[in-house]
C-alpha positions as CSV (number, residue, x, y, z in Angstrom):
1,X,-3.0,-29.4,13.6
2,X,-1.3,-29.1,10.2
3,X,1.5,-27.1,9.5
4,X,2.0,-25.6,6.1
5,X,4.5,-23.2,4.2
6,X,4.0,-20.7,2.0
7,X,6.7,-19.1,-0.4
8,X,7.1,-15.6,-0.8
9,X,7.0,-14.5,-4.7
10,X,8.9,-11.5,-3.9
11,X,11.4,-12.2,-1.2
12,X,11.5,-15.7,-1.5
13,X,11.5,-16.3,2.2
14,X,9.4,-19.2,3.9
15,X,6.3,-18.7,6.1
16,X,5.1,-21.3,8.2
17,X,1.3,-21.2,9.2
18,X,-0.4,-23.7,11.6
19,X,-4.0,-24.2,11.1
20,X,-7.0,-26.5,10.8
21,X,-7.2,-28.6,7.9
22,X,-10.5,-26.5,6.7
23,X,-8.7,-23.4,7.2
24,X,-6.2,-24.5,4.0
25,X,-5.9,-21.6,2.0
26,X,-3.5,-21.6,-1.1
27,X,-1.8,-17.8,-0.4
28,X,-0.9,-16.5,2.8
29,X,1.0,-13.0,3.4
30,X,4.7,-13.1,3.8
31,X,5.8,-12.6,7.5
32,X,9.0,-11.0,6.1
33,X,7.9,-8.0,3.5
34,X,3.8,-9.0,3.6
35,X,3.9,-10.1,0.0
36,X,2.0,-12.7,-1.6
37,X,3.0,-16.4,-0.5
38,X,2.0,-19.4,-2.4
39,X,1.2,-22.6,-1.0
40,X,4.6,-25.2,-1.5
41,X,4.8,-28.9,-0.6
42,X,7.1,-29.4,2.2
43,X,8.5,-32.4,4.3
44,X,6.5,-33.9,6.9
45,X,7.0,-34.9,10.3
46,X,5.7,-38.4,11.4
47,X,6.2,-39.6,14.9
48,X,7.3,-43.4,15.7
49,X,6.7,-45.4,18.9
50,X,9.3,-46.9,20.4
51,X,8.3,-50.2,18.9
52,X,9.0,-49.2,15.6
53,X,12.2,-47.2,16.7
54,X,13.5,-50.3,17.6
55,X,12.5,-52.3,14.4
56,X,14.2,-49.8,12.6
57,X,17.6,-50.5,14.7
58,X,20.5,-52.8,12.6
59,X,20.3,-56.0,13.9
60,X,23.9,-55.9,14.6
61,X,23.3,-53.4,17.7
62,X,21.7,-56.7,19.5
63,X,24.8,-58.6,19.0
64,X,26.9,-55.8,20.7
65,X,24.5,-55.5,23.8
66,X,24.3,-59.2,24.1
67,X,28.5,-59.2,24.1
68,X,28.4,-55.9,26.3
69,X,26.8,-58.0,28.8
70,X,28.6,-60.9,28.5
71,X,31.3,-59.1,29.3
72,X,30.1,-56.9,32.3
73,X,28.9,-59.5,34.8
74,X,27.2,-56.7,36.4
75,X,25.4,-55.6,33.6
76,X,23.8,-59.5,33.8
77,X,19.7,-58.4,34.8
78,X,19.5,-62.1,36.4
79,X,22.9,-61.2,38.7
80,X,20.5,-60.3,41.6
81,X,19.0,-63.9,41.1
82,X,21.6,-65.6,40.7
83,X,22.8,-64.1,44.4
84,X,19.3,-65.2,46.5
85,X,20.2,-67.7,48.6
86,X,17.2,-70.4,49.0
87,X,14.5,-69.8,52.4
88,X,15.2,-72.6,55.5
89,X,13.1,-75.3,55.6
90,X,12.7,-74.9,59.5
91,X,9.4,-75.3,61.1
92,X,8.7,-72.7,63.7
């Protein structure tokens, strides 16, 4: 549900109202002084997916992570694979 903000004409305080899109109105009662508050244009909040957040990261970040992994052998994701020993070829 959208959040609408209203500014009071008397005390200039902001009032936030959460309502359905169909209930949107141009005026509301002020929570602070009960005066008339008019709808204002305010910022919107957008939720980003993890993929879009990763795309916004600085490309230098990937290089920094790669460098850190090279300098820290235990951070290598293939470290377990490198330590594995092959199965024996014994037949039972």
